[in-house]
Each structure stands twice: as C-alpha cells, then as structure tokens.
Backbone as a ProteinNet text record, in pm:
[ID]
protein_1_A
[PRIMARY]
MPSEDVVRYPERWIFVIEQTLRKFDNETIVREVIVRRYFKNESYVCTCADLDIENIDDYYEAKDAGLQYARDCAIQVGLIKAF
[TERTIARY]
11343.4	11192.7	11222.6	11174.1	11184.6	11112.5	11181.4	11167.4	11044.1	10936.3	10855.6	10894.2	10886.1	10916.5	10757.1	10755.5	10625.1	10621.2	10508.4	10482.2	10401.5	10489.8	10414.5	10361.2	10228.5	10171.9	10096.5	10076.2	10057.3	9961.6	9867.1	9793.1	9880.9	9965.4	10054.9	10161.8	10160.4	10270.3	10192.6	10060.5	9987.5	9920.6	9944.3	9931.5	10046.1	10164.2	10286	10281.5	10261.9	10252.8	10176.9	10044.3	9893.1	9927.5	10074.7	10032	10188.1	10230.5	10392.9	10336.1	10242	10175.8	10144.8	10027.2	9959.5	10029	10141.6	10209.3	10312.2	10352.7	10374.7	10303.8	10159.1	10119.3	10071.3	10122.7	10191	10317.6	10413.9	10558.6	10568.8	10549.9	10510.2	10611.2	10722.8	10852.7	10862.8	10910	10928.8	10796	10688.5	10589.3	10590.7	10639.9	10663.7	10803.8	10903.5	10973.6	10967.6	10844.4	10879.4	10778.8	10676.8	10564.4	10632.9	10687.3	10818.3	10923.2	10958	11116.4	11029.8	10907.8	10897.5	10759.4	10695.9	10555.3	10586.9	10637.4	10605	10812.1	10920.8	11024.1	11075.3	11075.4	11155.7	11281.5	11362.8	11493.5	11519.6	11615.1	11645.9	11664	11723.9	11687.7	11588.7	11503.3	11303.6	11262.2	11262.9	11246.3	11286.1	11432.9	11455.6	11392.5	11457.5	11380.2	11241.1	11161.2	11014	10998.4	11081.9	11034.9	11102.3	11181	11299.2	11390.8	11391.5	11498.6	11671.4	11720.7	11890.2	11935.7	11924.8	12071.5	12051.1	12094.5	12057.1	12092.5	12110.7	12163.7	11978.2	11910.6	11773.7	11688.4	11667.1	11577.2	11665.5	11743	11807.3	11754.4	11763.8	11728.6	11579.4	11474.7	11357.7	11348.8	11397	11376.9	11415	11541	11570.1	11455.6	11394.1	11317.1	11166.7	11138.6	11029.3	11055.3	11169	11194.1	11237.5	11268.7	11285.2	11170.4	11063.8	10961	10875.3	10876	10821.3	10851.4	11019.1	11104.3	11052.9	11025.8	10964	10860.4	10753.5	10609	10646.4	10701.7	10701.2	10792.5	10847.5	10923.5	10741.6	10687.3	10583.9	10500.1	10470.7	10366.2	10426.5	10517.5	10588.1	10663.7	10682.7	10685.8	10833.2	10923.8	11080.4	11142.7	11241.1	11276.4	11398.8	11422.5	11501.5	11613.1	11641.3	11785.8	11773.7
12821.5	12734	12595.9	12537.1	12405.3	12315.8	12200.8	12112.8	12003.6	11921.3	11905.9	11775.1	11667.5	11520	11452.5	11377.1	11300	11150.3	11140.8	10976.3	10930.8	10770.2	10730.3	10597.9	10581.8	10472.2	10533.2	10625.1	10672.4	10579.9	10509.1	10348.9	10245.1	10226.6	10081.1	10156.7	10226.5	10302.1	10308.2	10343.9	10360.6	10206.3	10159.2	9949	9909.2	9972.1	9980.9	9977.8	10097.2	10171	10118	10068.1	9997.3	9838	9800.2	9626.3	9622.3	9754.3	9711.4	9758.2	9823	9913.2	9795.5	9733.2	9627.3	9473.5	9462.2	9366.2	9388.4	9448	9498.2	9544.3	9536.8	9577.7	9513.8	9409.6	9359.3	9331.5	9431.5	9459.3	9585.4	9642.4	9775.5	9830.6	9845.8	9875.1	9905.6	9829.1	9842.2	9964	9911.9	9976.3	10123.9	10185.3	10288.8	10338.2	10269.4	10322.1	10383.5	10357.4	10331.1	10469.2	10499.6	10617.5	10685.6	10637	10832.3	10896.8	10765	10871.6	10916.2	10827.5	10846.7	10907.5	10922	11025.7	11129.2	11107.2	11216.8	11268.5	11256	11299.1	11316.8	11218.7	11226.7	11156.6	11240.6	11189.6	11037.6	10984.6	10887.1	10932	10997.2	11017.6	11028.5	11142.6	11103.8	10997.9	10892	10763.7	10695.9	10680.5	10589.3	10631.7	10740.2	10822	10812.8	10831.2	10767.4	10637.1	10542.8	10394.2	10311.9	10397.4	10293.3	10224	10266	10193.9	10237.5	10137.1	10175.5	10162.9	10066.2	9992.5	10088.7	10147.5	10230	10135.1	9976.5	9898.2	9786.2	9843.1	9782.5	9889.7	10032.3	10117.7	10068.2	10035.1	10042	9920.9	9815.3	9661.9	9675.5	9760.2	9785.6	9859.6	9989.8	10061.9	9993.6	9884.9	9796.5	9716.9	9646.3	9593.3	9536.8	9725	9792.5	9791.4	9846.7	9894.8	9789.8	9675.7	9565.1	9506.2	9502.5	9485	9550.6	9693.3	9810.5	9742.8	9725.5	9730.7	9609.8	9474.4	9371.1	9383.9	9439.4	9474	9556.8	9693.9	9746.4	9600.8	9593.6	9492.6	9430.3	9351.6	9278.2	9315.3	9445.1	9486	9562.9	9546	9624.2	9772.9	9833.3	9943.1	10007.1	9870.4	9858.8	9747.7	9721.3	9584.1	9551.1	9386.2	9330.5	9373.7	9334.4	9371.2	9379.9
6318.9	6400.7	6347.4	6531.2	6606.9	6528.3	6559.2	6502.6	6577.4	6585.8	6589.1	6660.4	6755.4	6732	6741.3	6662.5	6601.3	6690	6760.8	6830.3	6725.3	6656	6577.7	6648.9	6645.6	6662	6827.4	6844.1	7011.4	7067.1	7012.4	7044.2	7124.3	7013.9	7041.9	7178.7	7144.5	7286.5	7373.4	7422	7555.2	7584.8	7466	7485.1	7568.9	7531	7609.5	7745.4	7756.4	7867.2	8009.5	7957.9	8049.1	8041.7	7968.7	7980.8	8065.9	8107.6	8163.3	8289.5	8321.4	8457.5	8506.7	8490.3	8494.3	8525.5	8470.2	8470.1	8650.7	8633.7	8780.9	8878.4	8889.7	8970.7	9115.1	9106.1	9227.4	9299	9199.5	9253.3	9257.6	9387.5	9435.6	9396.5	9433.2	9406.4	9239.4	9189.8	9034.9	8993.3	9009.5	8939.6	9014.1	9149.6	9168.2	9119.6	9109.2	9050.8	8926.5	8811.3	8710.8	8687.6	8752.5	8763.5	8809.3	8953.4	8981.5	8865.2	8789.9	8722.4	8572.1	8529.7	8406.5	8396.5	8483.5	8482.6	8598.4	8687.4	8768.6	8781.7	8651.9	8701.9	8817	8874.2	9036.3	8998.1	9112.8	9115.7	9240.3	9140.9	9235.8	9403.8	9433.1	9577.3	9616.5	9601	9622.9	9604.6	9536.4	9514.2	9628	9608.3	9733.8	9886.2	9910.5	10019.2	10050.9	10001.2	9956.8	10000.3	9966.2	9918.9	9995.8	10117	10222.8	10110.3	9978.8	9926.1	9980.5	10044.9	10094.4	10009.5	9912.9	9816.8	9650.1	9599.1	9503.8	9391	9369.9	9327	9299.3	9432.4	9413	9326	9332.8	9277	9111.1	9057.7	8940.3	8862.7	8959	8942.6	8938.9	9001.2	8938.1	8821.2	8829.2	8689.6	8578.8	8542.2	8448	8413.7	8532.6	8528.8	8420.1	8486.7	8431.6	8320.5	8251.6	8114.7	8022.3	8071.4	7954.6	7977.9	8036.3	8021.8	7907.9	7917.7	7842.4	7691.2	7659.9	7605.7	7508.5	7548.1	7514.9	7464.3	7505.9	7462.8	7308	7340.9	7211	7111.4	7156.2	7028.7	6970.1	7072	7049.4	6925.2	6953.6	6889.3	6748	6712	6634.7	6620.3	6718.9	6786.2	6737.7	6801.6	6755.8	6725.9	6651.9	6636.7	6727.7	6699.6	6841.9	6739.6	6647.2	6556.2	6414.5
[MASK]
+++++++++++++++++++++++++++++++++++++++++++++++++++++++++++++++++++++++++++++++++++

C-alpha cells in the first residue's frame, strides 16, 4: 500500500511561494531560476543556456537566494523552525 504525502497548512505554503516570487519580481534571473527549477523541473544546463548564464556559480547563487528567502518566509509563518 503506497504511503501518501500530506502537505500541512497548504495555504501558508502558497503564501510563502507567492511572497518569494513577488520579492524577486525585479530580479529576473533569481525569479526565472526558481520558476524553471522548481515549477518546470528544468535542468540547470537548459536554464543556463536559455538565460545566457555562463558561470554555474551565478546559477547557484540565484537559486540559493530564492531558497533562502523562501526558507525565511516559512520560518516567519511558522511552517518550519529555525532551530
């Protein structure tokens, strides 16, 4: 019998996602990297080619910036604990 994953407080997670995307509205690279990686499941190779990102470190810096902000939002709304 397969186990089912249950997302607790989905409305809070949606809020975190919305706030994260809104935060990076003016930072196209960060927003695009996040959307392409986590919504489109695109590889970094395709993303870098499409967005003309020549340095892989730039890709990971953009991805990490988005994830860090999302994590901070999730902590703020009580979805995860800081420690």
